[in-house]
NUDODREN-501851 format. One record per residue (C-alpha): residue number from 1; residue in one letter; x, y, z. Coordinates in nm, 4 decimals. Layout:
% residues N
<node n="NUM" res="A" xx="X" yy="Y" zz="Z"/>
...
% end
This chain:
% residues 62
<node n="1" res="M" xx="0.5576" yy="0.0290" zz="1.0062"/>
<node n="2" res="T" xx="0.5766" yy="0.1843" zz="1.3670"/>
<node n="3" res="D" xx="0.6407" yy="0.5602" zz="1.2663"/>
<node n="4" res="Y" xx="0.2818" yy="0.7056" zz="1.1284"/>
<node n="5" res="S" xx="0.4707" yy="1.0224" zz="1.0039"/>
<node n="6" res="D" xx="0.4246" yy="0.9149" zz="0.6554"/>
<node n="7" res="V" xx="0.1431" yy="0.6863" zz="0.6072"/>
<node n="8" res="I" xx="-0.0578" yy="0.7178" zz="0.2957"/>
<node n="9" res="N" xx="-0.4248" yy="0.5563" zz="0.1966"/>
<node n="10" res="A" xx="-0.4925" yy="0.2812" zz="-0.0495"/>
<node n="11" res="R" xx="-0.5398" yy="0.5226" zz="-0.3118"/>
<node n="12" res="E" xx="-0.2481" yy="0.7086" zz="-0.3302"/>
<node n="13" res="A" xx="-0.0599" yy="0.3821" zz="-0.2841"/>
<node n="14" res="A" xx="-0.2363" yy="0.2396" zz="-0.6007"/>
<node n="15" res="R" xx="-0.1383" yy="0.5619" zz="-0.7809"/>
<node n="16" res="I" xx="0.1727" yy="0.4945" zz="-0.7097"/>
<node n="17" res="L" xx="0.2136" yy="0.1966" zz="-0.7781"/>
<node n="18" res="G" xx="0.0610" yy="0.2294" zz="-1.1118"/>
<node n="19" res="L" xx="-0.2160" yy="0.0297" zz="-1.0411"/>
<node n="20" res="T" xx="-0.6257" yy="0.0171" zz="-0.9955"/>
<node n="21" res="K" xx="-0.7372" yy="-0.0062" zz="-0.6021"/>
<node n="22" res="S" xx="-0.8967" yy="-0.3623" zz="-0.6881"/>
<node n="23" res="T" xx="-0.5725" yy="-0.4616" zz="-0.8399"/>
<node n="24" res="L" xx="-0.3693" yy="-0.3412" zz="-0.4956"/>
<node n="25" res="Q" xx="-0.6853" yy="-0.4977" zz="-0.2791"/>
<node n="26" res="R" xx="-0.5910" yy="-0.8414" zz="-0.4707"/>
<node n="27" res="R" xx="-0.1981" yy="-0.7695" zz="-0.3985"/>
<node n="28" res="I" xx="-0.2845" yy="-0.7133" zz="-0.0300"/>
<node n="29" res="A" xx="-0.4861" yy="-1.0290" zz="-0.0202"/>
<node n="30" res="A" xx="-0.2155" yy="-1.2085" zz="-0.1269"/>
<node n="31" res="G" xx="0.0709" yy="-1.0736" zz="0.0693"/>
<node n="32" res="V" xx="0.2568" yy="-0.8907" zz="-0.1884"/>
<node n="33" res="V" xx="0.1749" yy="-0.5290" zz="-0.0777"/>
<node n="34" res="P" xx="0.2792" yy="-0.4286" zz="0.3147"/>
<node n="35" res="C" xx="0.0020" yy="-0.3102" zz="0.4413"/>
<node n="36" res="R" xx="-0.1853" yy="-0.2258" zz="0.7966"/>
<node n="37" res="K" xx="-0.5288" yy="-0.2073" zz="0.8503"/>
<node n="38" res="L" xx="-0.7064" yy="0.0212" zz="1.0931"/>
<node n="39" res="P" xx="-0.9289" yy="-0.1161" zz="1.4027"/>
<node n="40" res="G" xx="-1.2868" yy="-0.1300" zz="1.3384"/>
<node n="41" res="R" xx="-1.5512" yy="-0.2864" zz="1.0930"/>
<node n="42" res="L" xx="-1.4468" yy="-0.0707" zz="0.8075"/>
<node n="43" res="G" xx="-1.0741" yy="-0.0420" zz="0.9284"/>
<node n="44" res="Q" xx="-0.9102" yy="0.1385" zz="0.6179"/>
<node n="45" res="F" xx="-0.5972" yy="-0.0083" zz="0.4868"/>
<node n="46" res="V" xx="-0.2724" yy="0.2470" zz="0.5498"/>
<node n="47" res="F" xx="0.0822" yy="0.1985" zz="0.3829"/>
<node n="48" res="D" xx="0.3959" yy="0.3244" zz="0.4733"/>
<node n="49" res="R" xx="0.5159" yy="0.5749" zz="0.2034"/>
<node n="50" res="A" xx="0.8576" yy="0.4514" zz="0.1801"/>
<node n="51" res="E" xx="0.7793" yy="0.0889" zz="0.1918"/>
<node n="52" res="I" xx="0.5347" yy="0.1276" zz="-0.1411"/>
<node n="53" res="E" xx="0.8141" yy="0.3859" zz="-0.3550"/>
<node n="54" res="H" xx="1.0311" yy="0.0968" zz="-0.3061"/>
<node n="55" res="L" xx="0.8178" yy="-0.1740" zz="-0.4305"/>
<node n="56" res="A" xx="0.7292" yy="0.0811" zz="-0.7044"/>
<node n="57" res="A" xx="1.1119" yy="0.1364" zz="-0.7659"/>
<node n="58" res="E" xx="1.1334" yy="-0.2473" zz="-0.8037"/>
<node n="59" res="K" xx="0.8809" yy="-0.2596" zz="-1.0660"/>
<node n="60" res="A" xx="1.0088" yy="0.0061" zz="-1.2627"/>
<node n="61" res="T" xx="1.3298" yy="-0.1739" zz="-1.2921"/>
<node n="62" res="R" xx="1.2148" yy="-0.5152" zz="-1.4100"/>
% end
């Protein structure tokens, strides 16, 4: 995730995946959802839209 042109926040990632933000946070902690944390004490998680859409497509085919 080096190109930040199509980066989304946790709310958008949760919406695409059909999850609540708390479920998304648990999946991040488990290493299931790839993300980056912005620097700082309250650093926000950011996600690559293509990776999240790929995970959503995999979820839909199960």
